[in-house]
N, C-alpha and C positions, 0 to 999 in steps of 0.2 A: 589761494592757489593750491590746487590738489596734486594728484601725482599717481604714478603707477609704479609697482615693484612686483615683478613676476619671476619666479625660478621654475623652469621647466626641466624635465629630464626624460630620457628614453633608455630603458634597459632591456635588451633582448631577452627572449625566453630561455635561451641556452645559459645566460648569466645567471638568471634566477634560478634555474635548475642546479648550476654549479654551486651556488651559495646554499641552496637547500641540502645538496649532498654533503657539503662542509660543516653543516650545523652540528654534527655529532662529533666533529674533531675538536678536542679542547685546545689544540694548538693553533686553530684557525684564527686569523685576525681580520675581521670583516672590514675594518677601516682601511686596511691596506691591500687585501687581496681579493675582495669581492664586491659585488653590487656596481660593477663598472658600467658606465653609461655615458651618453652625451648630455651634458648640462648647458643650459643657456640661462642667462640672467639678464633681464630687461628692465630698465629704468626709463620710464616714459618712452618706451619702444626703442631705446638705445641698447644695442648688444654689448654688455660689459665684458663678456668672455669671447669676444671675436664673432665675425658674421656667422660662422658654422657651429659655434658653441665649443665646448671643451670636453675631452675624454677624461673621466676621473671616476673615483669611487663616490657614488651618490651618498652613500652612507656616511662618508667622511664629511662631505658638505652638510648634510643634515645635522649631524652631531656638532659640527662647527657653528652652524647657524643657531641651534639650540643654546650653545655657549654664548654667542653674541647676544641672544635675547635675555640671557641671565646677567649680562654685564651692565654697567652703568648707562649704557646707550638707551636703555628703556625708561631711565628716570626722568620724569617731567622736568623740562627746562635744562636738560643736561647739555653739556659741551663736552664731548667725549669721543675717543676713536677706539673702535674695536676692529681687530684684524683676524681674518680667517686665514690660516696657513695650512696648505694641504699637507697631510701627513707624509706622503711618499714622493713629493715632487716639489716644484719651486713656485707653484701658484700661490699668490697672496691676493687677498681681496680685503680692501679697507672700507670701513663704513664710519664716516665722520659725521657726528651729529652737531649741529649748531643751532640751538633753539629748537624750532619746529621743522627743521630741514635736515635731511640725511644725504650726504654725498657718497656715492659708491664708486669705487675705482679698483682696477686690477693692475698687477704688474706685468700683464701680457703686452707686448710691444703693439703699438698702433691702436689700442682700444680706447674708447672714449670714456669720459667720466659722466656719470649721470647723477641728477639730483631729483629727489622727491620729497613729500612730506612724511613726517614721522609716522602718521597714522597708516599710510599706504605701505610704508616699509615694514612696520610691525605685523600688519594684516597679511602681506605677501609672504613674509618669512615664515609666520606661523602656518599658512596654508601649505607651503612647500613641505615643511617638516611633517605636518599631520598626514598629507597625502603619502609621503615616502613611508612614514611609520606604519600607517594602515596596510598599504600595499606589501610591505616587507613582512608584516604579520601574517597576511593571507598566503603569500606565495612561498614563504619559508617558515615553516612550523617552528614556533618558539624563537623566531629570530630576535626578539627584544630581550630574550634570556641571555644572549651573549653580553658579557659584562661591558664591552665596548659600546653597545647599543642601548644600555639600560636607560640612559638619559632621555630616550625617546618614548618610554613606555607611556607617559602621561599624555603625550601627543596622539598616540594611537587610539586613546580613549576619547579624545575631544570630539 
């Protein structure tokens, strides 16, 4: 039994420019103030963040997903729960691993729970983080030098 796990996002060019302008500001907090866009998370084509996606800092989600991948959820045969908690809002996304399956759910009202296999989850999460890290590096010079985004540096080189 296979599966699908896809995280997509769209950040408009004005937001990329705003983040690039803020890059030199040592007080800037990219996880809270920049890289805002619409995010969608699909598990076997089921939209976990509502039919139209969710407005949030894509950087926050990318860093959170990188932390999820560093958790016990990636350990073979694991039975673990990892939770992404949005830095500046109340969104929570739970990733529950049970053997070779991962169940994904959010605390957004009326949204479904999706289930996929571990391989699809890990591959989809990595692909999302790598895509954001590379795009941020291109569009915002030295973006990954922000200490908040340092955990994404290895993904930009993937």
